[in-house]
N, C-alpha and C positions, 0 to 999 in steps of 0.2 A: 351244521349251522354255517352259513356263508358269511364271509366278511363283508362282501358287497353284493347286493341284489341288483341286477341289471333292470332298468326300466326305460321306457321310451323317452324320458326327459334327458337321457344321455345321448340321444341320437344327434349326430352332426349333419344329417341330411345326405350322407353317402353310404350306400349299402356296403361297400368295401371297407370304409373306415369304421363303420359301426360293427361290422363282423370282426375286424381286427381288435377293436376296443373290447368287444365281448370276449374274445379269446384271451386278451390280457387280463381281464377281470377273472375269467375262469382259472387261469394259471395262478393268479394271486390267491384265489379261493382254495385251490388245491394245496398251495404252499401252507396256507393258514390251517387247513384241515389236517395236513400231514404233521404239522407242528403240534396241534392240539391232540392228534391221535397218537402221539409218542413215536412217530416214525424215526428211524435211525438217520445217522449222519449221511449215509449214502443216498437215501431217498430225498432228503432235503437238498443235498448237493445237486442231484439230478434236476430237481425242480428249479433251483437257482439257474442252472445252465439253460434249461428250457425257456425260462422267463427272459433271460438275457438274449438268447438267440431270436426268440419271437419278437421281442421289442425292437431289436435291430432291423428285422425284416419290415415290421410295421413302420418304423421311423423313416426308413428309406422310401417306402411306397407313399407315405403321407407327404414327405418333402418333395418327391417327384411330382405328385399330383398338384401340390400347391405351387411349385415352380412353373409348371405348365400353364397355370392360370395367373401368373405374375402376382401372386399373393403378396401384399405389402408387408406382412408380418412374418415372412418366411425366416428371416434371420433370428427372430425371437423363438420361433418353433425349434430351429436347429439348436440354439443355445439351451433351451429347456431339455431337448433330447440328449444332448451331450452331458448335461448335469445329471440327468436321471441315470443314464448308462454308467457314468463314473460312480455314482452312489451304489448302484446294484453290484457293480464289479467290486467295489470296496467291501460290501457286505459278503460277497462270495469269497474274497480273499481272507477275510476275517474268519469265515466259516472253515476254510481250508486250513487255517493256522490253528484250529482247535478251540477257538473262543466258544464259550458256553452256548451250545446250539439253541437252547430254549430262550435265553435272553436275546441272543442275536436275531433269531427268527421273529420274535415278538417285535423287536425294534424295527426290523425291516418291513414286516407286514403293516405296522402302524404308519411308517413313513410312506410306503407305497400306496396304501389306501388313500392317505391324505393327498399325495402328489397326483395320483391317477384321477381322483375325483376333481381336484382343483384344476388340473390341466384340461380334462375333457370338458368340464362344465364352464371353465373360464376361457383359456386360450383357444382350444379347439372349436368352441362354439362361435368364435369370431370369424372363422373361415366358412361357416355354414352357407353364407350367401355366395361365396366364390366357387364352391365345390359342385353344386347342382347334381347331386346323386351320381357322382363318378364312381 
């Protein structure tokens, strides 16, 4: 069972950004499935790391594309990205310190689902007119 089912209403009008968002959703779904499947701390840790690394790659690409188009809300995008990265790193650090994996992973997946959907459907949709299928 997936935490988030991707559909076309999430499209921001850019094949690259949509593919990145789909990958982020897939990673979040894998983390959720691993948690529900009773995966061990090592697998959950690897998925945290993968999610952090891919989010950094996506954020950089998204910010560069928006900067090239003089997007007026770029600073807001950057602030959101910084906050999300800090939150995920905090979850990862708590995971490494041995905090109860089930409770921690549930809290993180709920947070990330909410953040990702709100960010894509809210803030990212605002750049749709600026990006023109980049």
